[in-house]
HTML snippet that shows the backbone in 3Dmol.js (N, CA, C, O; Angstrom):
<script src="https://3Dmol.org/build/3Dmol-min.js"></script>
<div id="view" style="width:600px;height:400px;position:relative"></div>
<script>
const pdb = `
ATOM      1  N   UNK A   1     105.414  65.759  76.007  1.00  0.00           N
ATOM      2  CA  UNK A   1     106.742  65.178  76.087  1.00  0.00           C
ATOM      3  C   UNK A   1     107.349  65.519  77.432  1.00  0.00           C
ATOM      4  O   UNK A   1     107.073  66.567  78.015  1.00  0.00           O
ATOM      5  N   UNK A   2     108.167  64.625  77.903  1.00  0.00           N
ATOM      6  CA  UNK A   2     108.758  64.799  79.220  1.00  0.00           C
ATOM      7  C   UNK A   2     109.700  65.998  79.276  1.00  0.00           C
ATOM      8  O   UNK A   2     109.812  66.657  80.309  1.00  0.00           O
ATOM      9  N   UNK A   3     110.377  66.279  78.159  1.00  0.00           N
ATOM     10  CA  UNK A   3     111.301  67.418  78.150  1.00  0.00           C
ATOM     11  C   UNK A   3     110.542  68.724  78.337  1.00  0.00           C
ATOM     12  O   UNK A   3     111.069  69.658  78.943  1.00  0.00           O
ATOM     13  N   UNK A   4     109.325  68.810  77.835  1.00  0.00           N
ATOM     14  CA  UNK A   4     108.540  70.030  78.002  1.00  0.00           C
ATOM     15  C   UNK A   4     108.015  70.166  79.428  1.00  0.00           C
ATOM     16  O   UNK A   4     107.538  71.233  79.814  1.00  0.00           O
ATOM     17  N   UNK A   5     108.099  69.098  80.208  1.00  0.00           N
ATOM     18  CA  UNK A   5     107.670  69.139  81.601  1.00  0.00           C
ATOM     19  C   UNK A   5     108.825  69.442  82.540  1.00  0.00           C
ATOM     20  O   UNK A   5     108.696  69.294  83.755  1.00  0.00           O
ATOM     21  N   UNK A   6     109.950  69.865  81.985  1.00  0.00           N
ATOM     22  CA  UNK A   6     111.066  70.286  82.808  1.00  0.00           C
ATOM     23  C   UNK A   6     112.207  69.301  82.900  1.00  0.00           C
ATOM     24  O   UNK A   6     113.254  69.638  83.452  1.00  0.00           O
ATOM     25  N   UNK A   7     112.048  68.103  82.385  1.00  0.00           N
ATOM     26  CA  UNK A   7     113.145  67.144  82.415  1.00  0.00           C
ATOM     27  C   UNK A   7     114.121  67.451  81.287  1.00  0.00           C
ATOM     28  O   UNK A   7     113.737  67.999  80.254  1.00  0.00           O
ATOM     29  N   UNK A   8     115.369  67.097  81.490  1.00  0.00           N
ATOM     30  CA  UNK A   8     116.358  67.230  80.426  1.00  0.00           C
ATOM     31  C   UNK A   8     116.106  66.155  79.377  1.00  0.00           C
ATOM     32  O   UNK A   8     115.377  65.193  79.623  1.00  0.00           O
ATOM     33  N   UNK A   9     116.710  66.323  78.217  1.00  0.00           N
ATOM     34  CA  UNK A   9     116.577  65.316  77.164  1.00  0.00           C
ATOM     35  C   UNK A   9     117.146  63.986  77.647  1.00  0.00           C
ATOM     36  O   UNK A   9     116.568  62.931  77.387  1.00  0.00           O
ATOM     37  N   UNK A  10     118.266  64.033  78.343  1.00  0.00           N
ATOM     38  CA  UNK A  10     118.882  62.806  78.856  1.00  0.00           C
ATOM     39  C   UNK A  10     117.956  62.120  79.860  1.00  0.00           C
ATOM     40  O   UNK A  10     117.794  60.901  79.818  1.00  0.00           O
ATOM     41  N   UNK A  11     117.353  62.887  80.754  1.00  0.00           N
ATOM     42  CA  UNK A  11     116.454  62.315  81.754  1.00  0.00           C
ATOM     43  C   UNK A  11     115.192  61.744  81.132  1.00  0.00           C
ATOM     44  O   UNK A  11     114.739  60.664  81.512  1.00  0.00           O
ATOM     45  N   UNK A  12     114.631  62.462  80.186  1.00  0.00           N
ATOM     46  CA  UNK A  12     113.431  61.985  79.494  1.00  0.00           C
ATOM     47  C   UNK A  12     113.753  60.727  78.693  1.00  0.00           C
ATOM     48  O   UNK A  12     112.950  59.795  78.649  1.00  0.00           O
ATOM     49  N   UNK A  13     114.913  60.699  78.068  1.00  0.00           N
ATOM     50  CA  UNK A  13     115.328  59.534  77.294  1.00  0.00           C
ATOM     51  C   UNK A  13     115.493  58.301  78.153  1.00  0.00           C
ATOM     52  O   UNK A  13     115.091  57.205  77.761  1.00  0.00           O
ATOM     53  N   UNK A  14     116.083  58.474  79.327  1.00  0.00           N
ATOM     54  CA  UNK A  14     116.236  57.340  80.244  1.00  0.00           C
ATOM     55  C   UNK A  14     114.870  56.798  80.662  1.00  0.00           C
ATOM     56  O   UNK A  14     114.704  55.589  80.823  1.00  0.00           O
ATOM     57  N   UNK A  15     113.898  57.685  80.836  1.00  0.00           N
ATOM     58  CA  UNK A  15     112.565  57.265  81.244  1.00  0.00           C
ATOM     59  C   UNK A  15     111.918  56.371  80.195  1.00  0.00           C
ATOM     60  O   UNK A  15     111.247  55.398  80.537  1.00  0.00           O
ATOM     61  N   UNK A  16     112.116  56.696  78.914  1.00  0.00           N
ATOM     62  CA  UNK A  16     111.489  55.907  77.839  1.00  0.00           C
ATOM     63  C   UNK A  16     112.486  54.990  77.138  1.00  0.00           C
ATOM     64  O   UNK A  16     112.183  54.439  76.080  1.00  0.00           O
ATOM     65  N   UNK A  17     113.674  54.822  77.721  1.00  0.00           N
ATOM     66  CA  UNK A  17     114.717  53.910  77.220  1.00  0.00           C
ATOM     67  C   UNK A  17     115.183  54.265  75.809  1.00  0.00           C
ATOM     68  O   UNK A  17     115.271  53.395  74.943  1.00  0.00           O
ATOM     69  N   UNK A  18     115.479  55.540  75.582  1.00  0.00           N
ATOM     70  CA  UNK A  18     115.997  56.029  74.309  1.00  0.00           C
ATOM     71  C   UNK A  18     117.239  56.863  74.603  1.00  0.00           C
ATOM     72  O   UNK A  18     117.236  57.685  75.519  1.00  0.00           O
ATOM     73  N   UNK A  19     118.300  56.652  73.828  1.00  0.00           N
ATOM     74  CA  UNK A  19     119.514  57.439  74.038  1.00  0.00           C
ATOM     75  C   UNK A  19     119.343  58.835  73.446  1.00  0.00           C
ATOM     76  O   UNK A  19     118.458  59.066  72.622  1.00  0.00           O
ATOM     77  N   UNK A  20     120.190  59.751  73.870  1.00  0.00           N
ATOM     78  CA  UNK A  20     120.147  61.106  73.321  1.00  0.00           C
ATOM     79  C   UNK A  20     120.426  61.104  71.821  1.00  0.00           C
ATOM     80  O   UNK A  20     119.818  61.863  71.066  1.00  0.00           O
ATOM     81  N   UNK A  21     121.341  60.255  71.400  1.00  0.00           N
ATOM     82  CA  UNK A  21     121.686  60.171  69.980  1.00  0.00           C
ATOM     83  C   UNK A  21     120.458  59.770  69.156  1.00  0.00           C
ATOM     84  O   UNK A  21     120.179  60.358  68.110  1.00  0.00           O
ATOM     85  N   UNK A  22     119.732  58.764  69.642  1.00  0.00           N
ATOM     86  CA  UNK A  22     118.529  58.315  68.946  1.00  0.00           C
ATOM     87  C   UNK A  22     117.490  59.423  68.905  1.00  0.00           C
ATOM     88  O   UNK A  22     116.839  59.623  67.879  1.00  0.00           O
ATOM     89  N   UNK A  23     117.327  60.142  70.002  1.00  0.00           N
ATOM     90  CA  UNK A  23     116.379  61.252  70.061  1.00  0.00           C
ATOM     91  C   UNK A  23     116.705  62.309  69.008  1.00  0.00           C
ATOM     92  O   UNK A  23     115.835  62.721  68.240  1.00  0.00           O
ATOM     93  N   UNK A  24     117.960  62.742  68.980  1.00  0.00           N
ATOM     94  CA  UNK A  24     118.337  63.803  68.049  1.00  0.00           C
ATOM     95  C   UNK A  24     118.319  63.330  66.598  1.00  0.00           C
ATOM     96  O   UNK A  24     118.009  64.113  65.700  1.00  0.00           O
ATOM     97  N   UNK A  25     118.647  62.060  66.355  1.00  0.00           N
ATOM     98  CA  UNK A  25     118.577  61.516  65.001  1.00  0.00           C
ATOM     99  C   UNK A  25     117.124  61.510  64.513  1.00  0.00           C
ATOM    100  O   UNK A  25     116.842  61.925  63.389  1.00  0.00           O
ATOM    101  N   UNK A  26     116.227  61.049  65.344  1.00  0.00           N
ATOM    102  CA  UNK A  26     114.808  61.037  64.991  1.00  0.00           C
ATOM    103  C   UNK A  26     114.255  62.439  64.815  1.00  0.00           C
ATOM    104  O   UNK A  26     113.439  62.690  63.929  1.00  0.00           O
ATOM    105  N   UNK A  27     114.698  63.336  65.653  1.00  0.00           N
ATOM    106  CA  UNK A  27     114.240  64.721  65.553  1.00  0.00           C
ATOM    107  C   UNK A  27     114.706  65.361  64.253  1.00  0.00           C
ATOM    108  O   UNK A  27     113.958  66.110  63.625  1.00  0.00           O
ATOM    109  N   UNK A  28     115.940  65.070  63.843  1.00  0.00           N
ATOM    110  CA  UNK A  28     116.437  65.657  62.600  1.00  0.00           C
ATOM    111  C   UNK A  28     115.743  65.060  61.390  1.00  0.00           C
ATOM    112  O   UNK A  28     115.553  65.746  60.385  1.00  0.00           O
ATOM    113  N   UNK A  29     115.356  63.778  61.473  1.00  0.00           N
ATOM    114  CA  UNK A  29     114.724  63.119  60.337  1.00  0.00           C
ATOM    115  C   UNK A  29     113.227  63.406  60.258  1.00  0.00           C
ATOM    116  O   UNK A  29     112.695  63.619  59.168  1.00  0.00           O
ATOM    117  N   UNK A  30     112.542  63.412  61.405  1.00  0.00           N
ATOM    118  CA  UNK A  30     111.085  63.536  61.421  1.00  0.00           C
ATOM    119  C   UNK A  30     110.593  64.783  62.158  1.00  0.00           C
ATOM    120  O   UNK A  30     109.406  64.875  62.471  1.00  0.00           O
ATOM    121  N   UNK A  31     111.459  65.724  62.437  1.00  0.00           N
ATOM    122  CA  UNK A  31     111.141  66.861  63.286  1.00  0.00           C
ATOM    123  C   UNK A  31     109.892  67.642  62.944  1.00  0.00           C
ATOM    124  O   UNK A  31     109.107  67.946  63.842  1.00  0.00           O
ATOM    125  N   UNK A  32     109.676  67.979  61.692  1.00  0.00           N
ATOM    126  CA  UNK A  32     108.534  68.812  61.330  1.00  0.00           C
ATOM    127  C   UNK A  32     107.298  68.043  60.924  1.00  0.00           C
ATOM    128  O   UNK A  32     106.302  68.650  60.530  1.00  0.00           O
ATOM    129  N   UNK A  33     107.333  66.730  61.008  1.00  0.00           N
ATOM    130  CA  UNK A  33     106.219  65.917  60.537  1.00  0.00           C
ATOM    131  C   UNK A  33     105.254  65.568  61.667  1.00  0.00           C
ATOM    132  O   UNK A  33     105.645  65.453  62.828  1.00  0.00           O
ATOM    133  N   UNK A  34     104.006  65.406  61.304  1.00  0.00           N
ATOM    134  CA  UNK A  34     102.998  64.944  62.254  1.00  0.00           C
ATOM    135  C   UNK A  34     102.995  63.416  62.243  1.00  0.00           C
ATOM    136  O   UNK A  34     103.609  62.810  61.366  1.00  0.00           O
ATOM    137  N   UNK A  35     102.319  62.788  63.196  1.00  0.00           N
ATOM    138  CA  UNK A  35     102.329  61.335  63.349  1.00  0.00           C
ATOM    139  C   UNK A  35     101.924  60.579  62.108  1.00  0.00           C
ATOM    140  O   UNK A  35     102.586  59.611  61.731  1.00  0.00           O
ATOM    141  N   UNK A  36     100.837  61.004  61.454  1.00  0.00           N
ATOM    142  CA  UNK A  36     100.394  60.291  60.259  1.00  0.00           C
ATOM    143  C   UNK A  36     101.363  60.483  59.093  1.00  0.00           C
ATOM    144  O   UNK A  36     101.493  59.598  58.247  1.00  0.00           O
ATOM    145  N   UNK A  37     102.035  61.615  59.042  1.00  0.00           N
ATOM    146  CA  UNK A  37     103.026  61.852  57.994  1.00  0.00           C
ATOM    147  C   UNK A  37     104.248  60.962  58.193  1.00  0.00           C
ATOM    148  O   UNK A  37     104.816  60.469  57.219  1.00  0.00           O
ATOM    149  N   UNK A  38     104.655  60.752  59.435  1.00  0.00           N
ATOM    150  CA  UNK A  38     105.788  59.874  59.734  1.00  0.00           C
ATOM    151  C   UNK A  38     105.451  58.452  59.307  1.00  0.00           C
ATOM    152  O   UNK A  38     106.276  57.767  58.702  1.00  0.00           O
ATOM    153  N   UNK A  39     104.236  58.011  59.622  1.00  0.00           N
ATOM    154  CA  UNK A  39     103.813  56.668  59.245  1.00  0.00           C
ATOM    155  C   UNK A  39     103.856  56.501  57.734  1.00  0.00           C
ATOM    156  O   UNK A  39     104.358  55.490  57.243  1.00  0.00           O
ATOM    157  N   UNK A  40     103.343  57.463  56.993  1.00  0.00           N
ATOM    158  CA  UNK A  40     103.334  57.413  55.531  1.00  0.00           C
ATOM    159  C   UNK A  40     104.766  57.419  54.986  1.00  0.00           C
ATOM    160  O   UNK A  40     105.079  56.684  54.050  1.00  0.00           O
ATOM    161  N   UNK A  41     105.620  58.238  55.564  1.00  0.00           N
ATOM    162  CA  UNK A  41     107.012  58.319  55.149  1.00  0.00           C
ATOM    163  C   UNK A  41     107.708  56.971  55.310  1.00  0.00           C
ATOM    164  O   UNK A  41     108.442  56.536  54.422  1.00  0.00           O
ATOM    165  N   UNK A  42     107.477  56.311  56.443  1.00  0.00           N
ATOM    166  CA  UNK A  42     108.091  55.006  56.696  1.00  0.00           C
ATOM    167  C   UNK A  42     107.561  53.952  55.722  1.00  0.00           C
ATOM    168  O   UNK A  42     108.316  53.095  55.263  1.00  0.00           O
ATOM    169  N   UNK A  43     106.259  54.015  55.406  1.00  0.00           N
ATOM    170  CA  UNK A  43     105.682  53.076  54.439  1.00  0.00           C
ATOM    171  C   UNK A  43     106.325  53.256  53.066  1.00  0.00           C
ATOM    172  O   UNK A  43     106.697  52.277  52.419  1.00  0.00           O
ATOM    173  N   UNK A  44     106.454  54.488  52.629  1.00  0.00           N
ATOM    174  CA  UNK A  44     107.064  54.763  51.328  1.00  0.00           C
ATOM    175  C   UNK A  44     108.526  54.342  51.303  1.00  0.00           C
ATOM    176  O   UNK A  44     109.013  53.815  50.303  1.00  0.00           O
ATOM    177  N   UNK A  45     109.214  54.576  52.398  1.00  0.00           N
ATOM    178  CA  UNK A  45     110.619  54.199  52.482  1.00  0.00           C
ATOM    179  C   UNK A  45     110.785  52.684  52.368  1.00  0.00           C
ATOM    180  O   UNK A  45     111.681  52.209  51.671  1.00  0.00           O
ATOM    181  N   UNK A  46     109.929  51.929  53.049  1.00  0.00           N
ATOM    182  CA  UNK A  46     110.032  50.468  52.975  1.00  0.00           C
ATOM    183  C   UNK A  46     109.675  49.962  51.575  1.00  0.00           C
ATOM    184  O   UNK A  46     110.276  48.997  51.101  1.00  0.00           O
ATOM    185  N   UNK A  47     108.711  50.595  50.911  1.00  0.00           N
ATOM    186  CA  UNK A  47     108.373  50.211  49.533  1.00  0.00           C
ATOM    187  C   UNK A  47     109.548  50.492  48.595  1.00  0.00           C
ATOM    188  O   UNK A  47     109.851  49.687  47.715  1.00  0.00           O
ATOM    189  N   UNK A  48     110.199  51.624  48.784  1.00  0.00           N
ATOM    190  CA  UNK A  48     111.344  51.973  47.944  1.00  0.00           C
ATOM    191  C   UNK A  48     112.489  50.979  48.134  1.00  0.00           C
ATOM    192  O   UNK A  48     113.159  50.612  47.169  1.00  0.00           O
ATOM    193  N   UNK A  49     112.713  50.551  49.357  1.00  0.00           N
ATOM    194  CA  UNK A  49     113.768  49.567  49.615  1.00  0.00           C
ATOM    195  C   UNK A  49     113.450  48.231  48.926  1.00  0.00           C
ATOM    196  O   UNK A  49     114.349  47.534  48.457  1.00  0.00           O
ATOM    197  N   UNK A  50     112.164  47.890  48.875  1.00  0.00           N
ATOM    198  CA  UNK A  50     111.751  46.662  48.213  1.00  0.00           C
ATOM    199  C   UNK A  50     111.935  46.724  46.709  1.00  0.00           C
ATOM    200  O   UNK A  50     112.150  45.696  46.068  1.00  0.00           O
ATOM    201  N   UNK A  51     111.853  47.902  46.147  1.00  0.00           N
ATOM    202  CA  UNK A  51     111.997  48.062  44.697  1.00  0.00           C
ATOM    203  C   UNK A  51     113.461  48.014  44.246  1.00  0.00           C
ATOM    204  O   UNK A  51     113.742  47.740  43.080  1.00  0.00           O
ATOM    205  N   UNK A  52     114.367  48.274  45.144  1.00  0.00           N
ATOM    206  CA  UNK A  52     115.782  48.321  44.786  1.00  0.00           C
ATOM    207  C   UNK A  52     116.344  46.980  44.573  1.00  0.00           C
ATOM    208  O   UNK A  52     117.528  46.848  44.265  1.00  0.00           O
TER     209      UNK A  52
END
`;
const viewer = $3Dmol.createViewer("view");
viewer.addModel(pdb, "pdb");
viewer.setStyle({}, {cartoon: {color: "spectrum"}});
viewer.zoomTo();
viewer.render();
</script>
């Protein structure tokens, strides 16, 4: 990640076109999950929305 290379969160976000708010929201929601877990979580979430 760019932040681990010395850039600030704001600077890294500008590089990948993501706001700080979006970064922190995603971090709070998916912070401890690995990539495949995030994918599974999103799949389950979309299935749950379809059932409602």
